C-alpha positions in Angstrom: 0.0 0.0 0.0 1.3 3.5 -0.8 2.3 5.9 1.9 -0.3 8.4 0.7 -3.0 5.8 0.8 -2.0 4.6 4.2 -1.9 8.1 5.6 -5.4 8.8 4.1 -6.7 5.6 5.8 -5.3 6.7 9.2 -6.8 10.2 8.8 -10.2 8.7 7.7 -10.3 6.3 10.7 -9.4 9.2 13.1 -12.2 11.4 11.7 -14.7 8.6 11.8 -13.8 7.7 15.4 -14.1 11.3 16.5 -17.6 11.6 14.9 -18.9 8.4 16.5 -17.7 9.5 19.9 -19.3 12.9 19.5 -22.6 11.6 18.1 -22.9 9.0 20.9 -22.1 11.4 23.7 -18.8 9.7 24.2 -20.3 6.2 24.7 -19.5 4.3 21.5 -15.9 3.5 20.8 -14.8 5.1 24.1 -12.8 2.0 25.1 -11.4 0.3 22.0 -9.3 -2.8 22.6 -10.0 -2.3 26.3 -8.1 1.0 26.4 -9.6 4.4 26.8 -9.9 6.5 23.7 -7.8 9.7 23.9 -8.2 12.7 21.6 -4.7 14.3 21.4 -4.7 18.0 20.6 -1.4 19.3 19.3 -0.1 22.2 17.3 1.3 21.4 13.9 5.1 21.3 13.8 5.2 23.0 10.4 1.9 24.7 10.1 1.4 26.0 13.6 -2.3 25.0 13.2 -4.3 23.0 15.8 -4.4 19.3 15.1 -6.4 16.5 16.7 -5.7 12.8 16.6 -7.6 9.8 18.1 -5.5 7.4 20.0 -5.7 4.9 22.9 -3.8 4.8 26.1 -2.5 1.4 27.3 -1.1 2.9 30.5 -2.8 5.7 32.4 -3.4 6.8 36.0 -3.9 10.1 37.8 -0.3 11.1 37.2 0.3 10.2 33.6 -1.1 9.1 30.3 1.1 6.9 28.1 0.7 7.0 24.3 2.3 4.7 21.7 3.5 6.1 18.4 2.9 2.8 16.6 1.1 3.9 13.5 0.1 0.3 13.1 3.7 -0.8 12.6 4.3 1.6 9.7 7.9 2.5 8.8 7.4 6.2 9.7 6.5 7.8 12.9 3.0 9.3 13.0 2.8 13.0 12.3 1.3 13.7 15.8 4.7 12.6 17.3 6.6 15.4 15.5 3.9 17.9 16.5 4.2 17.1 20.2 8.0 17.0 20.1 7.9 20.5 18.5 5.1 21.7 20.8 5.1 19.6 24.0 2.2 21.6 25.6 -0.7 19.4 24.5 -4.3 18.7 25.6 -5.9 15.3 26.0 -9.6 14.6 26.0 -10.6 11.4 27.7 -14.3 10.6 28.4 -15.3 14.2 27.5 -12.8 15.8 29.9 -9.9 17.9 28.4 -6.7 18.2 30.4 -3.7 20.4 29.7 -0.6 18.2 29.6 3.1 18.2 28.9 4.2 15.5 26.6 7.7 13.9 26.1 9.2 10.9 24.4 10.1 8.3 27.0 13.8 7.5 27.5 15.0 4.0 26.5 15.0 3.0 30.1 11.4 4.3 30.7 10.2 2.5 27.5 11.8 -0.7 28.6 10.0 -0.4 32.0 6.7 0.5 30.3 6.7 -1.9 27.3 5.6 -5.1 29.2 2.6 -3.2 30.6 1.8 -1.7 27.2 1.9 -5.1 25.5 -0.1 -6.6 28.4 -2.9 -4.0 27.8 -2.9 -4.6 24.0 -0.8 -7.4 22.5 -1.1 -5.8 19.0 1.7 -3.4 20.0 4.2 -6.3 20.0 3.1 -7.2 16.5 3.4 -3.6 15.4 7.0 -3.5 16.6 7.9 -6.7 14.7 6.4 -5.2 11.5 8.9 -2.3 11.4 12.6 -1.7 11.9 12.0 1.6 13.7 11.9 1.6 17.4 8.3 2.6 18.2 8.3 5.6 20.5 6.4 5.8 23.7 5.1 9.1 24.9 4.5 10.1 28.5 2.0 12.9 29.2 1.8 14.5 32.6 -0.5 17.3 33.8 0.8 20.8 33.3 1.5 22.8 36.4 -1.3 25.2 37.2 
């Protein structure tokens, strides 16, 4: 499949997921694969425009939300990763509640510690890693100080 076609597919799925969540009042597709749906709000690295992406969080608690930049095992990182690296002040919407967060890519040691928990939450992430030669980044989001 071409890169442009794959990118279009990801964008279409994101838009459809967002619409279903909104139309259902946040009930349908709010917990895909047993993980909470997360709407990540970033600022475009190149455009400076607001961007929104639907993801899931395999690891989350009151102190952090962990995201996986898997892109289904594609050979390129998802665009949202570049956006949050360029502009780490992001917002996450989970179950209709939007929280201002700071996002950063986990260190190799942090990823090694988190990866078993990530794969335990959704085994598909292990398969994604075997599909690509790139090391799939893990992102840690923490609440911004008030």
